[in-house]
VMD Tcl script that builds the backbone (N, CA, C; Angstrom):
set m [mol new atoms 360]
animate dup $m
set s [atomselect $m all]
$s set {name element resname resid chain x y z} {
  {N N MET 1 A 0.770 9.134 1.854}
  {CA C MET 1 A -0.650 9.101 2.027}
  {C C MET 1 A -0.967 9.052 3.518}
  {N N LYS 2 A -2.075 9.654 3.896}
  {CA C LYS 2 A -2.508 9.636 5.294}
  {C C LYS 2 A -3.750 8.766 5.426}
  {N N ILE 3 A -3.708 7.902 6.438}
  {CA C ILE 3 A -4.811 7.000 6.732}
  {C C ILE 3 A -5.342 7.339 8.122}
  {N N ALA 4 A -6.632 7.652 8.218}
  {CA C ALA 4 A -7.267 7.932 9.500}
  {C C ALA 4 A -8.000 6.688 9.970}
  {N N VAL 5 A -7.897 6.416 11.277}
  {CA C VAL 5 A -8.572 5.261 11.870}
  {C C VAL 5 A -9.287 5.728 13.132}
  {N N THR 6 A -10.545 5.321 13.295}
  {CA C THR 6 A -11.239 5.624 14.544}
  {C C THR 6 A -10.702 4.689 15.614}
  {N N THR 7 A -10.429 5.229 16.798}
  {CA C THR 7 A -9.823 4.414 17.847}
  {C C THR 7 A -10.271 4.845 19.234}
  {N N VAL 8 A -10.221 3.896 20.160}
  {CA C VAL 8 A -10.539 4.189 21.552}
  {C C VAL 8 A -9.290 4.588 22.333}
  {N N GLY 9 A -8.146 4.530 21.693}
  {CA C GLY 9 A -6.888 4.855 22.365}
  {C C GLY 9 A -6.109 5.909 21.614}
  {N N ASN 10 A -4.800 5.934 21.890}
  {CA C ASN 10 A -3.980 6.993 21.287}
  {C C ASN 10 A -2.666 6.488 20.704}
  {N N ASN 11 A -2.649 5.190 20.316}
  {CA C ASN 11 A -1.439 4.665 19.682}
  {C C ASN 11 A -1.810 3.526 18.731}
  {N N MET 12 A -0.828 2.988 18.052}
  {CA C MET 12 A -1.060 1.961 17.032}
  {C C MET 12 A -1.559 0.639 17.618}
  {N N ASP 13 A -1.369 0.424 18.914}
  {CA C ASP 13 A -1.831 -0.809 19.552}
  {C C ASP 13 A -3.233 -0.683 20.131}
  {N N ALA 14 A -3.841 0.480 19.991}
  {CA C ALA 14 A -5.192 0.704 20.511}
  {C C ALA 14 A -6.226 0.028 19.621}
  {N N ALA 15 A -7.358 -0.303 20.220}
  {CA C ALA 15 A -8.450 -0.937 19.481}
  {C C ALA 15 A -9.151 0.075 18.581}
  {N N VAL 16 A -9.670 -0.438 17.475}
  {CA C VAL 16 A -10.482 0.378 16.578}
  {C C VAL 16 A -11.804 0.684 17.274}
  {N N ASP 17 A -12.269 1.918 17.173}
  {CA C ASP 17 A -13.587 2.288 17.685}
  {C C ASP 17 A -14.586 2.006 16.572}
  {N N PRO 18 A -15.613 1.197 16.817}
  {CA C PRO 18 A -16.562 0.858 15.758}
  {C C PRO 18 A -17.480 2.015 15.366}
  {N N ARG 19 A -17.431 3.111 16.103}
  {CA C ARG 19 A -18.258 4.283 15.796}
  {C C ARG 19 A -17.426 5.276 14.989}
  {N N PHE 20 A -18.101 6.103 14.195}
  {CA C PHE 20 A -17.391 7.166 13.495}
  {C C PHE 20 A -17.627 8.510 14.170}
  {N N GLY 21 A -18.817 9.023 14.098}
  {CA C GLY 21 A -19.099 10.362 14.615}
  {C C GLY 21 A -18.810 10.532 16.085}
  {N N ARG 22 A -19.003 9.477 16.842}
  {CA C ARG 22 A -18.765 9.541 18.278}
  {C C ARG 22 A -17.553 8.695 18.707}
  {N N ALA 23 A -16.642 8.474 17.778}
  {CA C ALA 23 A -15.399 7.771 18.115}
  {C C ALA 23 A -14.634 8.595 19.139}
  {N N GLN 24 A -13.913 7.921 20.003}
  {CA C GLN 24 A -13.133 8.633 21.020}
  {C C GLN 24 A -12.025 9.472 20.387}
  {N N ASN 25 A -11.294 8.876 19.444}
  {CA C ASN 25 A -10.175 9.563 18.793}
  {C C ASN 25 A -10.090 9.160 17.329}
  {N N PHE 26 A -9.367 9.976 16.582}
  {CA C PHE 26 A -8.959 9.637 15.224}
  {C C PHE 26 A -7.442 9.617 15.225}
  {N N LEU 27 A -6.863 8.488 14.835}
  {CA C LEU 27 A -5.416 8.395 14.706}
  {C C LEU 27 A -5.110 8.475 13.217}
  {N N VAL 28 A -4.232 9.392 12.843}
  {CA C VAL 28 A -3.852 9.552 11.443}
  {C C VAL 28 A -2.416 9.067 11.292}
  {N N TYR 29 A -2.240 8.108 10.390}
  {CA C TYR 29 A -0.941 7.500 10.114}
  {C C TYR 29 A -0.471 7.972 8.746}
  {N N ASP 30 A 0.720 8.534 8.700}
  {CA C ASP 30 A 1.322 8.985 7.448}
  {C C ASP 30 A 2.204 7.847 6.930}
  {N N THR 31 A 1.833 7.276 5.789}
  {CA C THR 31 A 2.559 6.119 5.264}
  {C C THR 31 A 3.965 6.468 4.799}
  {N N GLU 32 A 4.212 7.724 4.466}
  {CA C GLU 32 A 5.543 8.123 3.997}
  {C C GLU 32 A 6.513 8.336 5.154}
  {N N SER 33 A 6.074 9.069 6.171}
  {CA C SER 33 A 6.954 9.359 7.306}
  {C C SER 33 A 6.824 8.330 8.427}
  {N N GLU 34 A 5.759 7.509 8.369}
  {CA C GLU 34 A 5.425 6.530 9.406}
  {C C GLU 34 A 5.140 7.190 10.750}
  {N N GLU 35 A 4.745 8.451 10.724}
  {CA C GLU 35 A 4.384 9.173 11.946}
  {C C GLU 35 A 2.887 9.090 12.174}
  {N N THR 36 A 2.510 9.162 13.445}
  {CA C THR 36 A 1.096 9.165 13.802}
  {C C THR 36 A 0.749 10.451 14.535}
  {N N THR 37 A -0.480 10.881 14.338}
  {CA C THR 37 A -1.018 12.026 15.058}
  {C C THR 37 A -2.400 11.637 15.551}
  {N N VAL 38 A -2.687 11.928 16.809}
  {CA C VAL 38 A -3.987 11.608 17.387}
  {C C VAL 38 A -4.804 12.887 17.508}
  {N N TYR 39 A -6.049 12.811 17.041}
  {CA C TYR 39 A -6.983 13.925 17.105}
  {C C TYR 39 A -8.154 13.503 17.989}
  {N N PRO 40 A -8.257 14.051 19.208}
  {CA C PRO 40 A -9.392 13.720 20.068}
  {C C PRO 40 A -10.700 14.197 19.422}
  {N N ASN 41 A -11.759 13.470 19.671}
  {CA C ASN 41 A -13.069 13.791 19.112}
  {C C ASN 41 A -14.037 14.200 20.220}
  {N N GLU 42 A -13.514 14.822 21.258}
  {CA C GLU 42 A -14.290 15.158 22.451}
  {C C GLU 42 A -15.545 15.969 22.156}
  {N N GLN 43 A -15.467 16.906 21.212}
  {CA C GLN 43 A -16.602 17.779 20.943}
  {C C GLN 43 A -17.813 17.027 20.425}
  {N N ASN 44 A -17.616 15.814 19.900}
  {CA C ASN 44 A -18.729 15.063 19.330}
  {C C ASN 44 A -19.220 13.912 20.201}
  {N N LEU 45 A -18.542 13.613 21.288}
  {CA C LEU 45 A -18.926 12.463 22.100}
  {C C LEU 45 A -20.332 12.593 22.671}
  {N N GLN 46 A -20.740 13.790 23.036}
  {CA C GLN 46 A -22.058 14.001 23.630}
  {C C GLN 46 A -22.953 14.881 22.759}
  {N N ALA 47 A -22.605 15.086 21.520}
  {CA C ALA 47 A -23.393 15.946 20.633}
  {C C ALA 47 A -24.797 15.380 20.460}
  {N N ALA 48 A -25.805 16.254 20.518}
  {CA C ALA 48 A -27.188 15.830 20.341}
  {C C ALA 48 A -27.418 15.355 18.905}
  {N N GLN 49 A -26.831 16.054 17.966}
  {CA C GLN 49 A -26.908 15.670 16.559}
  {C C GLN 49 A -25.764 16.319 15.801}
  {N N GLY 50 A -25.509 15.833 14.599}
  {CA C GLY 50 A -24.459 16.409 13.766}
  {C C GLY 50 A -23.062 15.911 14.047}
  {N N ALA 51 A -22.930 14.894 14.904}
  {CA C ALA 51 A -21.595 14.398 15.248}
  {C C ALA 51 A -20.876 13.832 14.029}
  {N N GLY 52 A -21.580 13.107 13.193}
  {CA C GLY 52 A -20.957 12.507 12.014}
  {C C GLY 52 A -20.470 13.528 11.016}
  {N N VAL 53 A -21.278 14.551 10.784}
  {CA C VAL 53 A -20.896 15.603 9.839}
  {C C VAL 53 A -19.669 16.348 10.360}
  {N N GLN 54 A -19.702 16.709 11.638}
  {CA C GLN 54 A -18.565 17.420 12.235}
  {C C GLN 54 A -17.311 16.549 12.213}
  {N N ALA 55 A -17.465 15.269 12.538}
  {CA C ALA 55 A -16.316 14.365 12.512}
  {C C ALA 55 A -15.775 14.247 11.084}
  {N N GLY 56 A -16.662 14.190 10.102}
  {CA C GLY 56 A -16.232 14.132 8.705}
  {C C GLY 56 A -15.429 15.356 8.313}
  {N N GLN 57 A -15.901 16.513 8.737}
  {CA C GLN 57 A -15.172 17.751 8.439}
  {C C GLN 57 A -13.807 17.749 9.126}
  {N N ASN 58 A -13.757 17.217 10.336}
  {CA C ASN 58 A -12.481 17.130 11.051}
  {C C ASN 58 A -11.498 16.207 10.328}
  {N N ILE 59 A -11.992 15.092 9.793}
  {CA C ILE 59 A -11.128 14.186 9.033}
  {C C ILE 59 A -10.577 14.897 7.805}
  {N N LEU 60 A -11.413 15.646 7.109}
  {CA C LEU 60 A -10.948 16.378 5.926}
  {C C LEU 60 A -9.815 17.332 6.290}
  {N N GLN 61 A -9.904 17.971 7.446}
  {CA C GLN 61 A -8.877 18.922 7.873}
  {C C GLN 61 A -7.542 18.240 8.169}
  {N N THR 62 A -7.545 16.947 8.473}
  {CA C THR 62 A -6.286 16.248 8.755}
  {C C THR 62 A -5.502 15.942 7.483}
  {N N GLY 63 A -6.173 16.002 6.340}
  {CA C GLY 63 A -5.521 15.667 5.083}
  {C C GLY 63 A -5.550 14.176 4.768}
  {N N ALA 64 A -6.294 13.399 5.560}
  {CA C ALA 64 A -6.385 11.961 5.315}
  {C C ALA 64 A -7.088 11.690 3.992}
  {N N GLU 65 A -6.593 10.686 3.282}
  {CA C GLU 65 A -7.200 10.259 2.020}
  {C C GLU 65 A -8.005 8.988 2.193}
  {N N ILE 66 A -7.757 8.280 3.294}
  {CA C ILE 66 A -8.403 7.010 3.600}
  {C C ILE 66 A -8.938 7.093 5.025}
  {N N LEU 67 A -10.154 6.568 5.248}
  {CA C LEU 67 A -10.696 6.423 6.597}
  {C C LEU 67 A -11.037 4.963 6.810}
  {N N ILE 68 A -10.590 4.430 7.950}
  {CA C ILE 68 A -10.978 3.085 8.366}
  {C C ILE 68 A -11.759 3.248 9.663}
  {N N SER 69 A -12.992 2.775 9.645}
  {CA C SER 69 A -13.875 2.927 10.797}
  {C C SER 69 A -14.869 1.783 10.813}
  {N N GLY 70 A -15.692 1.751 11.838}
  {CA C GLY 70 A -16.780 0.783 11.900}
  {C C GLY 70 A -17.926 1.298 11.052}
  {N N ASN 71 A -19.021 1.600 11.681}
  {CA C ASN 71 A -20.192 2.079 10.967}
  {C C ASN 71 A -20.121 3.564 10.687}
  {N N ILE 72 A -20.792 3.970 9.614}
  {CA C ILE 72 A -20.802 5.375 9.224}
  {C C ILE 72 A -22.172 5.711 8.644}
  {N N GLY 73 A -22.699 6.848 9.071}
  {CA C GLY 73 A -24.020 7.268 8.617}
  {C C GLY 73 A -23.982 7.978 7.275}
  {N N PRO 74 A -25.155 8.232 6.700}
  {CA C PRO 74 A -25.224 8.798 5.354}
  {C C PRO 74 A -24.689 10.227 5.236}
  {N N LYS 75 A -24.948 11.065 6.207}
  {CA C LYS 75 A -24.469 12.453 6.119}
  {C C LYS 75 A -22.949 12.514 6.247}
  {N N ALA 76 A -22.400 11.757 7.171}
  {CA C ALA 76 A -20.942 11.712 7.335}
  {C C ALA 76 A -20.292 11.129 6.084}
  {N N PHE 77 A -20.899 10.073 5.536}
  {CA C PHE 77 A -20.343 9.463 4.329}
  {C C PHE 77 A -20.315 10.478 3.187}
  {N N THR 78 A -21.373 11.264 3.063}
  {CA C THR 78 A -21.432 12.272 1.998}
  {C C THR 78 A -20.335 13.314 2.161}
  {N N VAL 79 A -20.119 13.780 3.386}
  {CA C VAL 79 A -19.059 14.771 3.648}
  {C C VAL 79 A -17.704 14.205 3.220}
  {N N LEU 80 A -17.431 12.979 3.612}
  {CA C LEU 80 A -16.144 12.351 3.282}
  {C C LEU 80 A -16.012 12.117 1.781}
  {N N GLN 81 A -17.066 11.635 1.165}
  {CA C GLN 81 A -17.051 11.371 -0.275}
  {C C GLN 81 A -16.803 12.666 -1.054}
  {N N GLN 82 A -17.492 13.734 -0.683}
  {CA C GLN 82 A -17.302 15.015 -1.360}
  {C C GLN 82 A -15.892 15.558 -1.153}
  {N N GLY 83 A -15.255 15.187 -0.036}
  {CA C GLY 83 A -13.900 15.623 0.254}
  {C C GLY 83 A -12.834 14.706 -0.337}
  {N N GLY 84 A -13.255 13.668 -1.040}
  {CA C GLY 84 A -12.301 12.771 -1.687}
  {C C GLY 84 A -11.700 11.703 -0.789}
  {N N VAL 85 A -12.304 11.478 0.385}
  {CA C VAL 85 A -11.800 10.461 1.312}
  {C C VAL 85 A -12.492 9.131 1.017}
  {N N LYS 86 A -11.702 8.088 0.820}
  {CA C LYS 86 A -12.248 6.751 0.613}
  {C C LYS 86 A -12.460 6.099 1.973}
  {N N VAL 87 A -13.594 5.410 2.125}
  {CA C VAL 87 A -13.976 4.828 3.405}
  {C C VAL 87 A -13.913 3.307 3.334}
  {N N TYR 88 A -13.293 2.720 4.358}
  {CA C TYR 88 A -13.208 1.271 4.510}
  {C C TYR 88 A -13.732 0.944 5.899}
  {N N THR 89 A -14.554 -0.093 6.017}
  {CA C THR 89 A -15.082 -0.427 7.327}
  {C C THR 89 A -14.405 -1.665 7.894}
  {N N CYS 90 A -14.207 -1.608 9.195}
  {CA C CYS 90 A -13.600 -2.697 9.947}
  {C C CYS 90 A -13.931 -2.416 11.408}
  {N N THR 91 A -14.577 -3.345 12.083}
  {CA C THR 91 A -15.063 -3.062 13.432}
  {C C THR 91 A -14.231 -3.648 14.556}
  {N N SER 92 A -13.170 -4.380 14.227}
  {CA C SER 92 A -12.359 -4.958 15.299}
  {C C SER 92 A -10.889 -4.983 14.903}
  {N N GLY 93 A -10.058 -5.191 15.912}
  {CA C GLY 93 A -8.617 -5.213 15.702}
  {C C GLY 93 A -7.973 -3.960 16.242}
  {N N THR 94 A -6.673 -3.915 16.124}
  {CA C THR 94 A -5.936 -2.730 16.555}
  {C C THR 94 A -5.726 -1.811 15.355}
  {N N VAL 95 A -5.347 -0.597 15.631}
  {CA C VAL 95 A -5.052 0.350 14.552}
  {C C VAL 95 A -3.971 -0.231 13.643}
  {N N LYS 96 A -2.919 -0.767 14.243}
  {CA C LYS 96 A -1.810 -1.353 13.476}
  {C C LYS 96 A -2.308 -2.482 12.567}
  {N N GLU 97 A -3.179 -3.338 13.086}
  {CA C GLU 97 A -3.690 -4.473 12.311}
  {C C GLU 97 A -4.555 -4.026 11.136}
  {N N VAL 98 A -5.449 -3.049 11.376}
  {CA C VAL 98 A -6.345 -2.649 10.284}
  {C C VAL 98 A -5.599 -1.863 9.208}
  {N N ILE 99 A -4.576 -1.118 9.599}
  {CA C ILE 99 A -3.754 -0.433 8.592}
  {C C ILE 99 A -3.001 -1.469 7.755}
  {N N ALA 100 A -2.464 -2.487 8.412}
  {CA C ALA 100 A -1.777 -3.562 7.679}
  {C C ALA 100 A -2.748 -4.281 6.745}
  {N N ASP 101 A -3.972 -4.509 7.206}
  {CA C ASP 101 A -4.988 -5.148 6.362}
  {C C ASP 101 A -5.309 -4.279 5.150}
  {N N TYR 102 A -5.416 -2.973 5.363}
  {CA C TYR 102 A -5.669 -2.064 4.240}
  {C C TYR 102 A -4.514 -2.134 3.234}
  {N N GLN 103 A -3.302 -2.034 3.737}
  {CA C GLN 103 A -2.138 -2.032 2.859}
  {C C GLN 103 A -1.975 -3.353 2.113}
  {N N ALA 104 A -2.474 -4.443 2.684}
  {CA C ALA 104 A -2.396 -5.761 2.038}
  {C C ALA 104 A -3.582 -6.002 1.098}
  {N N GLY 105 A -4.478 -5.025 0.996}
  {CA C GLY 105 A -5.628 -5.168 0.108}
  {C C GLY 105 A -6.736 -6.041 0.672}
  {N N LYS 106 A -6.760 -6.232 1.981}
  {CA C LYS 106 A -7.756 -7.102 2.602}
  {C C LYS 106 A -9.062 -6.395 2.955}
  {N N LEU 107 A -9.068 -5.062 2.935}
  {CA C LEU 107 A -10.285 -4.329 3.242}
  {C C LEU 107 A -10.957 -3.898 1.941}
  {N N VAL 108 A -12.277 -3.839 1.972}
  {CA C VAL 108 A -13.052 -3.459 0.794}
  {C C VAL 108 A -13.588 -2.047 0.987}
  {N N GLU 109 A -13.450 -1.226 -0.041}
  {CA C GLU 109 A -13.949 0.146 0.033}
  {C C GLU 109 A -15.468 0.142 0.179}
  {N N THR 110 A -15.958 0.959 1.093}
  {CA C THR 110 A -17.390 1.105 1.333}
  {C C THR 110 A -17.967 2.067 0.307}
  {N N ARG 111 A -19.059 1.707 -0.299}
  {CA C ARG 111 A -19.671 2.519 -1.353}
  {C C ARG 111 A -20.851 3.354 -0.875}
  {N N GLY 112 A -21.160 3.269 0.421}
  {CA C GLY 112 A -22.281 4.033 0.962}
  {C C GLY 112 A -22.326 3.904 2.468}
  {N N ALA 113 A -23.291 4.557 3.068}
  {CA C ALA 113 A -23.464 4.517 4.518}
  {C C ALA 113 A -23.726 3.087 4.977}
  {N N THR 114 A -23.257 2.759 6.155}
  {CA C THR 114 A -23.473 1.429 6.705}
  {C C THR 114 A -24.564 1.417 7.771}
  {N N LYS 115 A -25.044 2.594 8.132}
  {CA C LYS 115 A -26.128 2.739 9.114}
  {C C LYS 115 A -27.065 3.831 8.624}
  {N N PRO 116 A -28.338 3.745 8.961}
  {CA C PRO 116 A -29.248 4.840 8.611}
  {C C PRO 116 A -28.959 6.056 9.460}
  {N N GLY 117 A -29.365 7.222 8.998}
  {CA C GLY 117 A -29.188 8.438 9.773}
  {C C GLY 117 A -30.106 8.438 10.987}
  {N N HIS 118 A -29.700 9.115 12.037}
  {CA C HIS 118 A -30.502 9.181 13.263}
  {C C HIS 118 A -31.718 10.075 13.114}
  {N N TRP 119 A -31.618 11.077 12.262}
  {CA C TRP 119 A -32.673 12.085 12.191}
  {C C TRP 119 A -33.394 12.062 10.854}
  {N N MET 120 A -33.489 10.906 10.248}
  {CA C MET 120 A -34.125 10.810 8.936}
  {C C MET 120 A -35.608 10.598 9.096}
}
mol reanalyze $m
mol bondsrecalc $m
mol representation Tube
mol addrep $m
């Protein structure tokens, strides 16, 4: 299984980025191979709008089945939900810590957006 985490860095010791659409990077951890891949989110850092939707589509392309992030808007949540990605929120800690928390059953699946949309 692949787990995507929003992060401000590029390794397992980096802090979780509490943003989704404008997160600095997405780190994808493969639980079977224990390999990580970092996907920069540069195209969305300064986007006027649509950053969440684009970031959601990018997560789908990684093959991740789980996303751990801070806040997530309604349009991004819909993209992920339609793509079969389960969303868990966590706004602090390192990538390694939040993945361990997920694997230990300490995180709760998010059932909807955690922030209102910017353009609603």
